[in-house]
C-alpha positions as a Markdown table, in Angstrom:
| # | Residue | x | y | z |
|---|---|---|---|---|
| 1 | Unk | 35.6 | 228.7 | 182.8 |
| 2 | Unk | 37.1 | 225.8 | 180.8 |
| 3 | Unk | 37.7 | 228.1 | 177.9 |
| 4 | Unk | 39.3 | 230.7 | 180.1 |
| 5 | Unk | 41.7 | 228.1 | 181.5 |
| 6 | Unk | 42.5 | 226.8 | 178.1 |
| 7 | Unk | 43.3 | 230.3 | 176.8 |
| 8 | Unk | 45.5 | 230.9 | 179.9 |
| 9 | Unk | 47.4 | 227.7 | 179.2 |
| 10 | Unk | 47.9 | 228.7 | 175.6 |
| 11 | Unk | 49.1 | 232.2 | 176.6 |
| 12 | Unk | 51.6 | 230.9 | 179.2 |
| 13 | Unk | 52.9 | 228.3 | 176.7 |
| 14 | Unk | 53.6 | 230.9 | 174.1 |
| 15 | Unk | 56.3 | 232.8 | 176.1 |
| 16 | Unk | 58.9 | 230.0 | 176.1 |
| 17 | Unk | 58.3 | 229.3 | 172.4 |
| 18 | Unk | 58.8 | 233.0 | 171.6 |
| 19 | Unk | 62.0 | 233.1 | 173.6 |
| 20 | Unk | 63.2 | 230.0 | 171.9 |
| 21 | Unk | 62.5 | 231.5 | 168.5 |
| 22 | Unk | 64.4 | 234.7 | 169.4 |
| 23 | Unk | 67.3 | 232.8 | 170.7 |
| 24 | Unk | 67.4 | 230.7 | 167.5 |
| 25 | Unk | 67.4 | 233.9 | 165.4 |
| 26 | Unk | 70.3 | 235.2 | 167.4 |
| 27 | Unk | 72.3 | 232.0 | 166.9 |
| 28 | Unk | 71.4 | 232.0 | 163.2 |
| 29 | Unk | 72.5 | 235.6 | 162.9 |
| 30 | Unk | 75.9 | 234.9 | 164.5 |
| 31 | Unk | 76.3 | 231.9 | 162.2 |
| 32 | Unk | 75.5 | 234.0 | 159.1 |
| 33 | Unk | 78.0 | 236.6 | 160.2 |
| 34 | Unk | 80.7 | 234.0 | 160.7 |
| 35 | Unk | 80.3 | 232.6 | 157.2 |
| 36 | Unk | 79.7 | 235.9 | 155.5 |
| 37 | Unk | 82.9 | 235.7 | 153.4 |
| 38 | Unk | 81.5 | 232.8 | 151.3 |
| 39 | Unk | 77.7 | 233.3 | 151.9 |
| 40 | Unk | 77.7 | 236.8 | 150.4 |
| 41 | Unk | 79.1 | 235.7 | 147.0 |
| 42 | Unk | 76.6 | 232.8 | 147.0 |
| 43 | Unk | 73.7 | 235.2 | 147.6 |
| 44 | Unk | 74.9 | 237.4 | 144.7 |
| 45 | Unk | 74.9 | 234.3 | 142.5 |
| 46 | Unk | 71.4 | 233.4 | 143.6 |
| 47 | Unk | 70.3 | 237.0 | 142.9 |
| 48 | Unk | 71.7 | 236.9 | 139.4 |
| 49 | Unk | 70.2 | 233.4 | 138.7 |
| 50 | Unk | 66.7 | 234.6 | 139.8 |
| 51 | Unk | 66.9 | 237.6 | 137.4 |
| 52 | Unk | 68.1 | 235.2 | 134.6 |
| 53 | Unk | 65.2 | 232.7 | 135.0 |
| 54 | Unk | 62.6 | 234.7 | 132.9 |
| 55 | Unk | 65.0 | 235.2 | 129.9 |
| 56 | Unk | 66.1 | 231.6 | 130.2 |
| 57 | Unk | 62.5 | 230.3 | 130.1 |
| 58 | Unk | 61.8 | 232.8 | 127.2 |
| 59 | Unk | 64.7 | 231.3 | 125.2 |
| 60 | Unk | 63.5 | 227.8 | 125.9 |
| 61 | Unk | 60.0 | 228.6 | 124.6 |
| 62 | Unk | 61.6 | 229.8 | 121.4 |
| 63 | Unk | 63.0 | 226.3 | 120.9 |
| 64 | Unk | 66.5 | 227.2 | 122.3 |
| 65 | Unk | 67.9 | 224.2 | 124.2 |
| 66 | Unk | 68.4 | 224.7 | 127.9 |
| 67 | Unk | 72.2 | 224.3 | 127.7 |
| 68 | Unk | 72.5 | 226.8 | 124.9 |
| 69 | Unk | 70.4 | 229.3 | 126.8 |
| 70 | Unk | 72.5 | 228.9 | 129.9 |
| 71 | Unk | 75.7 | 229.4 | 127.9 |
| 72 | Unk | 74.3 | 232.6 | 126.3 |
| 73 | Unk | 73.2 | 234.0 | 129.7 |
| 74 | Unk | 76.6 | 233.2 | 131.2 |
| 75 | Unk | 78.4 | 235.0 | 128.4 |
| 76 | Unk | 76.1 | 238.1 | 128.6 |
| 77 | Unk | 76.2 | 238.3 | 132.5 |
| 78 | Unk | 79.9 | 237.6 | 132.6 |
| 79 | Unk | 80.6 | 240.3 | 130.0 |
| 80 | Unk | 78.4 | 242.8 | 131.8 |
| 81 | Unk | 80.1 | 242.2 | 135.1 |
| 82 | Unk | 83.5 | 242.4 | 133.5 |
| 83 | Unk | 82.6 | 245.8 | 132.0 |
| 84 | Unk | 81.1 | 247.0 | 135.3 |
| 85 | Unk | 84.4 | 246.3 | 137.2 |
| 86 | Unk | 86.4 | 247.8 | 134.3 |
| 87 | Unk | 84.4 | 251.1 | 134.5 |
| 88 | Unk | 84.9 | 251.2 | 138.3 |
| 89 | Unk | 88.6 | 250.5 | 138.1 |
| 90 | Unk | 89.3 | 253.0 | 135.3 |
| 91 | Unk | 87.2 | 255.7 | 137.0 |
| 92 | Unk | 89.1 | 255.2 | 140.3 |
| 93 | Unk | 92.4 | 255.5 | 138.6 |
| 94 | Unk | 91.4 | 258.6 | 136.7 |
| 95 | Unk | 89.9 | 260.1 | 139.9 |
| 96 | Unk | 93.2 | 259.5 | 141.7 |
| 97 | Unk | 95.1 | 261.1 | 138.9 |
| 98 | Unk | 92.9 | 264.1 | 138.8 |
| 99 | Unk | 92.8 | 264.5 | 142.5 |
| 100 | Unk | 95.1 | 267.6 | 142.7 |
| 101 | Unk | 93.0 | 269.4 | 140.0 |
| 102 | Unk | 89.8 | 268.8 | 141.9 |
| 103 | Unk | 91.5 | 269.8 | 145.2 |
| 104 | Unk | 92.5 | 273.1 | 143.7 |
| 105 | Unk | 89.0 | 273.8 | 142.4 |
| 106 | Unk | 87.6 | 272.9 | 145.8 |
| 107 | Unk | 89.9 | 275.3 | 147.6 |
| 108 | Unk | 89.1 | 278.0 | 145.2 |
| 109 | Unk | 85.3 | 277.4 | 145.7 |
| 110 | Unk | 85.8 | 277.5 | 149.5 |
| 111 | Unk | 87.8 | 280.7 | 149.4 |
| 112 | Unk | 85.1 | 282.2 | 147.1 |
| 113 | Unk | 82.4 | 281.4 | 149.7 |
| 114 | Unk | 84.5 | 283.0 | 152.4 |
| 115 | Unk | 85.0 | 286.2 | 150.4 |
| 116 | Unk | 81.3 | 286.3 | 149.5 |
| 117 | Unk | 80.3 | 286.1 | 153.1 |
| 118 | Unk | 82.8 | 288.6 | 154.2 |
| 119 | Unk | 81.6 | 291.1 | 151.6 |
| 120 | Unk | 78.1 | 290.9 | 153.0 |
| 121 | Unk | 79.1 | 291.0 | 156.6 |
| 122 | Unk | 77.6 | 287.7 | 157.5 |
| 123 | Unk | 77.8 | 287.2 | 161.3 |
| 124 | Unk | 79.1 | 283.6 | 161.0 |
| 125 | Unk | 81.7 | 284.4 | 158.4 |
| 126 | Unk | 84.4 | 284.5 | 161.1 |
| 127 | Unk | 83.3 | 281.1 | 162.3 |
| 128 | Unk | 83.7 | 279.7 | 158.7 |
| 129 | Unk | 87.2 | 281.3 | 158.5 |
| 130 | Unk | 88.3 | 279.5 | 161.6 |
| 131 | Unk | 87.3 | 276.1 | 160.3 |
| 132 | Unk | 90.1 | 273.9 | 158.9 |
| 133 | Unk | 90.4 | 274.1 | 155.1 |
| 134 | Unk | 88.5 | 271.1 | 153.6 |
| 135 | Unk | 90.6 | 268.6 | 151.6 |
| 136 | Unk | 89.7 | 266.1 | 148.9 |
| 137 | Unk | 92.9 | 264.2 | 149.5 |
| 138 | Unk | 91.1 | 261.4 | 151.3 |
| 139 | Unk | 89.0 | 260.9 | 148.1 |
| 140 | Unk | 92.0 | 260.5 | 145.9 |
| 141 | Unk | 93.5 | 258.0 | 148.4 |
| 142 | Unk | 90.2 | 256.1 | 148.5 |
| 143 | Unk | 90.2 | 256.0 | 144.7 |
| 144 | Unk | 93.7 | 254.5 | 144.7 |
| 145 | Unk | 92.6 | 251.9 | 147.2 |
| 146 | Unk | 89.5 | 251.1 | 145.2 |
| 147 | Unk | 91.4 | 250.8 | 141.9 |
| 148 | Unk | 93.9 | 248.3 | 143.6 |
| 149 | Unk | 91.0 | 246.3 | 145.1 |
| 150 | Unk | 88.9 | 246.1 | 142.0 |
| 151 | Unk | 91.3 | 243.7 | 140.3 |
| 152 | Unk | 91.1 | 241.3 | 143.2 |
| 153 | Unk | 87.3 | 241.5 | 143.4 |
| 154 | Unk | 87.1 | 240.8 | 139.7 |
| 155 | Unk | 89.1 | 237.6 | 140.1 |
| 156 | Unk | 87.0 | 236.5 | 143.1 |
| 157 | Unk | 83.8 | 237.1 | 141.1 |
| 158 | Unk | 84.7 | 234.1 | 138.9 |
| 159 | Unk | 83.5 | 232.0 | 141.8 |
| 160 | Unk | 80.2 | 233.9 | 141.7 |
| 161 | Unk | 79.8 | 233.2 | 138.0 |
| 162 | Unk | 80.6 | 229.5 | 138.5 |
| 163 | Unk | 77.9 | 229.2 | 141.2 |
| 164 | Unk | 75.6 | 231.2 | 138.9 |
| 165 | Unk | 76.0 | 228.6 | 136.2 |
| 166 | Unk | 75.3 | 225.7 | 138.5 |
| 167 | Unk | 72.2 | 227.4 | 139.8 |
| 168 | Unk | 70.9 | 227.9 | 136.3 |
| 169 | Unk | 71.5 | 224.2 | 135.6 |
| 170 | Unk | 68.9 | 223.4 | 138.4 |
| 171 | Unk | 66.2 | 225.5 | 136.8 |
| 172 | Unk | 64.9 | 223.0 | 134.1 |
| 173 | Unk | 64.2 | 220.2 | 136.6 |
| 174 | Unk | 63.6 | 222.0 | 139.9 |
| 175 | Unk | 59.7 | 222.1 | 139.7 |
| 176 | Unk | 59.5 | 218.5 | 138.5 |
| 177 | Unk | 61.8 | 217.2 | 141.2 |
| 178 | Unk | 59.8 | 219.0 | 143.9 |
| 179 | Unk | 56.6 | 217.5 | 142.5 |
| 180 | Unk | 58.2 | 214.0 | 142.4 |
| 181 | Unk | 59.6 | 214.4 | 146.0 |
| 182 | Unk | 56.3 | 215.6 | 147.4 |
| 183 | Unk | 53.5 | 214.1 | 145.2 |
| 184 | Unk | 50.7 | 214.6 | 147.7 |
| 185 | Unk | 51.6 | 218.2 | 148.6 |
| 186 | Unk | 49.6 | 219.9 | 145.9 |
| 187 | Unk | 49.0 | 223.0 | 147.8 |
| 188 | Unk | 52.7 | 223.3 | 148.7 |
| 189 | Unk | 53.5 | 223.0 | 145.0 |
| 190 | Unk | 51.1 | 225.7 | 144.1 |
| 191 | Unk | 52.5 | 228.0 | 146.8 |
| 192 | Unk | 56.1 | 227.3 | 145.6 |
| 193 | Unk | 55.2 | 228.2 | 142.0 |
| 194 | Unk | 53.4 | 231.4 | 143.2 |
| 195 | Unk | 56.3 | 232.3 | 145.5 |
| 196 | Unk | 58.9 | 231.8 | 142.7 |
| 197 | Unk | 56.8 | 233.7 | 140.2 |
| 198 | Unk | 56.4 | 236.6 | 142.7 |
| 199 | Unk | 60.1 | 236.7 | 143.5 |
| 200 | Unk | 61.1 | 236.7 | 139.8 |
| 201 | Unk | 58.6 | 239.4 | 139.0 |
| 202 | Unk | 59.9 | 241.6 | 141.8 |
| 203 | Unk | 63.5 | 241.1 | 140.9 |
| 204 | Unk | 62.9 | 241.7 | 137.2 |
| 205 | Unk | 61.0 | 244.9 | 137.9 |
| 206 | Unk | 63.5 | 246.2 | 140.4 |
| 207 | Unk | 66.4 | 245.5 | 138.2 |
| 208 | Unk | 64.7 | 247.1 | 135.2 |
| 209 | Unk | 63.9 | 250.2 | 137.1 |
| 210 | Unk | 67.5 | 250.4 | 138.5 |
| 211 | Unk | 68.9 | 250.0 | 134.9 |
| 212 | Unk | 66.6 | 252.8 | 133.7 |
| 213 | Unk | 67.7 | 255.0 | 136.6 |
| 214 | Unk | 71.4 | 254.4 | 135.7 |
| 215 | Unk | 70.7 | 255.1 | 132.0 |
| 216 | Unk | 68.9 | 258.3 | 132.7 |
| 217 | Unk | 71.5 | 259.5 | 135.2 |
| 218 | Unk | 74.2 | 258.8 | 132.6 |
| 219 | Unk | 72.3 | 260.8 | 129.9 |
| 220 | Unk | 71.8 | 263.7 | 132.4 |
| 221 | Unk | 75.5 | 263.9 | 133.3 |
| 222 | Unk | 76.6 | 263.6 | 129.7 |
| 223 | Unk | 74.2 | 266.4 | 128.8 |
| 224 | Unk | 75.7 | 268.7 | 131.5 |
| 225 | Unk | 79.3 | 267.6 | 130.7 |
| 226 | Unk | 80.0 | 266.2 | 134.2 |
| 227 | Unk | 83.1 | 264.0 | 134.4 |
| 228 | Unk | 82.8 | 260.2 | 135.0 |
| 229 | Unk | 79.2 | 260.2 | 133.8 |
| 230 | Unk | 79.3 | 256.5 | 133.0 |
| 231 | Unk | 80.6 | 255.7 | 136.5 |
| 232 | Unk | 77.9 | 257.8 | 138.2 |
| 233 | Unk | 75.3 | 256.1 | 136.0 |
| 234 | Unk | 76.4 | 252.7 | 137.1 |
| 235 | Unk | 76.5 | 253.7 | 140.8 |
| 236 | Unk | 73.0 | 255.2 | 140.5 |
| 237 | Unk | 71.7 | 251.9 | 139.1 |
| 238 | Unk | 73.4 | 249.8 | 141.8 |
| 239 | Unk | 72.5 | 252.1 | 144.7 |
| 240 | Unk | 68.9 | 252.2 | 143.5 |
| 241 | Unk | 68.4 | 248.8 | 145.2 |
| 242 | Unk | 68.8 | 250.7 | 148.5 |
| 243 | Unk | 65.7 | 252.9 | 148.9 |
| 244 | Unk | 66.2 | 256.7 | 149.7 |
| 245 | Unk | 69.7 | 256.4 | 151.2 |
| 246 | Unk | 71.0 | 254.9 | 148.0 |
| 247 | Unk | 69.7 | 257.7 | 145.9 |
| 248 | Unk | 71.3 | 260.3 | 148.2 |
| 249 | Unk | 74.6 | 258.5 | 148.1 |
| 250 | Unk | 74.5 | 258.2 | 144.4 |
| 251 | Unk | 73.6 | 261.9 | 143.8 |
| 252 | Unk | 75.9 | 263.6 | 146.2 |
| 253 | Unk | 79.3 | 263.0 | 144.5 |
| 254 | Unk | 77.9 | 264.0 | 141.1 |
| 255 | Unk | 76.4 | 267.2 | 142.4 |
| 256 | Unk | 79.7 | 268.1 | 144.1 |
| 257 | Unk | 81.6 | 267.4 | 141.0 |
| 258 | Unk | 79.2 | 269.5 | 138.9 |
| 259 | Unk | 79.7 | 272.3 | 141.4 |
| 260 | Unk | 83.5 | 272.1 | 141.1 |
| 261 | Unk | 83.4 | 272.0 | 137.3 |
| 262 | Unk | 80.8 | 274.5 | 136.4 |
| 263 | Unk | 79.4 | 276.2 | 139.5 |
| 264 | Unk | 76.2 | 276.4 | 141.6 |
| 265 | Unk | 73.7 | 276.6 | 138.6 |
| 266 | Unk | 74.8 | 273.4 | 137.0 |
| 267 | Unk | 75.0 | 271.7 | 140.3 |
| 268 | Unk | 71.4 | 272.7 | 141.0 |
| 269 | Unk | 70.4 | 271.4 | 137.6 |
| 270 | Unk | 72.1 | 268.0 | 138.2 |
| 271 | Unk | 70.5 | 267.8 | 141.7 |
| 272 | Unk | 67.1 | 268.6 | 140.2 |
| 273 | Unk | 67.7 | 266.0 | 137.5 |
| 274 | Unk | 68.5 | 263.3 | 140.1 |
| 275 | Unk | 65.4 | 264.2 | 142.1 |
| 276 | Unk | 63.2 | 264.1 | 139.1 |
| 277 | Unk | 64.5 | 260.7 | 137.9 |
| 278 | Unk | 64.1 | 259.1 | 141.4 |
| 279 | Unk | 60.7 | 260.6 | 142.0 |
| 280 | Unk | 59.3 | 259.5 | 138.6 |
| 281 | Unk | 60.8 | 256.1 | 138.5 |
| 282 | Unk | 60.9 | 255.3 | 142.2 |
| 283 | Unk | 57.6 | 256.9 | 143.3 |
| 284 | Unk | 55.4 | 256.6 | 140.2 |
| 285 | Unk | 56.5 | 253.9 | 137.8 |
| 286 | Unk | 57.9 | 251.3 | 140.1 |
| 287 | Unk | 54.9 | 251.2 | 142.6 |
| 288 | Unk | 52.5 | 251.1 | 139.6 |
| 289 | Unk | 54.3 | 248.1 | 138.2 |
| 290 | Unk | 54.8 | 246.3 | 141.5 |
| 291 | Unk | 51.6 | 247.1 | 143.2 |
| 292 | Unk | 51.1 | 247.8 | 146.9 |
| 293 | Unk | 51.6 | 244.1 | 147.8 |
| 294 | Unk | 55.2 | 244.4 | 147.0 |
| 295 | Unk | 55.9 | 247.4 | 149.2 |
| 296 | Unk | 57.8 | 247.6 | 152.5 |
| 297 | Unk | 57.2 | 250.0 | 155.4 |
| 298 | Unk | 60.0 | 252.6 | 155.9 |
| 299 | Unk | 60.8 | 251.1 | 159.3 |
| 300 | Unk | 61.3 | 247.6 | 157.8 |
| 301 | Unk | 63.5 | 249.2 | 155.1 |
| 302 | Unk | 65.7 | 250.8 | 157.7 |
| 303 | Unk | 66.0 | 247.7 | 159.9 |
| 304 | Unk | 66.7 | 245.4 | 157.0 |
| 305 | Unk | 69.4 | 247.7 | 155.7 |
| 306 | Unk | 71.1 | 247.8 | 159.1 |
| 307 | Unk | 70.6 | 244.1 | 159.8 |
| 308 | Unk | 71.8 | 242.7 | 156.4 |
| 309 | Unk | 74.6 | 245.3 | 156.3 |
| 310 | Unk | 75.8 | 244.1 | 159.7 |
| 311 | Unk | 75.5 | 240.5 | 158.8 |
| 312 | Unk | 77.0 | 240.5 | 155.3 |
| 313 | Unk | 78.8 | 243.8 | 154.9 |
| 314 | Unk | 78.6 | 245.8 | 151.7 |
| 315 | Unk | 76.9 | 243.0 | 149.8 |
| 316 | Unk | 74.3 | 242.7 | 152.5 |
| 317 | Unk | 73.5 | 246.4 | 152.2 |
| 318 | Unk | 73.0 | 246.2 | 148.4 |
| 319 | Unk | 70.9 | 243.0 | 148.7 |
| 320 | Unk | 69.1 | 244.0 | 151.9 |
| 321 | Unk | 65.8 | 245.0 | 150.3 |
| 322 | Unk | 65.6 | 242.1 | 147.8 |
| 323 | Unk | 66.4 | 239.7 | 150.6 |
| 324 | Unk | 63.7 | 241.2 | 152.9 |
| 325 | Unk | 61.2 | 241.3 | 150.0 |
| 326 | Unk | 61.9 | 237.6 | 149.3 |
| 327 | Unk | 61.3 | 236.9 | 153.0 |
| 328 | Unk | 58.0 | 238.9 | 152.8 |
| 329 | Unk | 56.8 | 237.0 | 149.8 |
| 330 | Unk | 57.7 | 233.7 | 151.5 |
| 331 | Unk | 55.5 | 234.7 | 154.5 |
| 332 | Unk | 52.7 | 235.8 | 152.2 |
| 333 | Unk | 52.7 | 232.5 | 150.3 |
| 334 | Unk | 51.3 | 230.6 | 153.4 |
| 335 | Unk | 48.0 | 231.4 | 155.2 |
| 336 | Unk | 49.5 | 230.8 | 158.6 |
| 337 | Unk | 52.2 | 233.4 | 158.2 |
| 338 | Unk | 50.4 | 235.9 | 156.0 |
| 339 | Unk | 49.8 | 238.2 | 158.9 |
| 340 | Unk | 53.5 | 238.8 | 159.3 |
| 341 | Unk | 53.7 | 239.9 | 155.7 |
| 342 | Unk | 51.0 | 242.4 | 156.3 |
| 343 | Unk | 53.0 | 243.9 | 159.2 |
| 344 | Unk | 56.1 | 244.2 | 156.9 |
| 345 | Unk | 54.5 | 246.6 | 154.4 |
| 346 | Unk | 51.9 | 247.1 | 151.7 |
| 347 | Unk | 48.5 | 245.6 | 151.4 |
| 348 | Unk | 48.4 | 241.8 | 150.9 |
| 349 | Unk | 45.6 | 240.0 | 149.1 |
| 350 | Unk | 44.7 | 238.0 | 152.1 |
| 351 | Unk | 41.3 | 237.1 | 150.8 |
| 352 | Unk | 42.7 | 234.5 | 148.4 |
| 353 | Unk | 43.0 | 231.0 | 149.8 |
| 354 | Unk | 45.7 | 228.6 | 148.7 |
């Protein structure tokens, strides 16, 4: 009876705590959304810094001073980001200039489909004839807007690179300072090192697979002669951070453009190429490198995409899976929260004790 009463007291005491936690999460979410304009660039800087830690440590082990390594990484990352925005801006301007040509090809293709259906007496051909003629003008207008906005985004990214440098300056002394601040927390130090190592491993693998995806897409489109191959390769690499949905969004414009340029056969080849690249890299190579412990359930992927996109906008959508994975690794690093990590996705090595 005493045990029963104790369990009842514990059960009744959990409800207010759960409600308090939920209310706190709502307040935190509202605060994050309110400061998204400066928090999103900071998260991008943190993301870049975490990716840069392994090469920075590698340079230091080769007797390169920390300061020199940080300067080298700043130059490399800054040049890569500048080239990225340059490709986006030039492609947007060229797409806006070629808008009338693509519109003419699109109307010709649409008319051809109508004629093909009419020649075969398709019962829904009349319905297709009554539909409004599709237009690509909105794409040309969007390209002009993107080209105008890219310059402003490039200027704002200077703040991201500045924060990136300051974050890298913390790397050489971070572990030592944590050990000095909490000398008796040996287990916490071990968990911190494991957590940081797991986060770095995940980000490096995901970034490497995304870069390989972009490179293979670029080779595929150059092989088929599709316009803007470099741009579509860059977008395929960036959108690879968004599972499933990102791959579809990256492939659809390239397939449509191949259809307008060369016809259904080449469009089918491009679509098959995208599918093969994403299946091999996303479903075979990436899981083998990461292991099941670094997986997320489809429901968690969808919820995290919607949640982070709502909180931080476009940047949140791109970083939704890395941010959720970092949260999962943080939960996995402590025995008391490891069960929540199990609920979020793949198998967790829970038999290990910290």
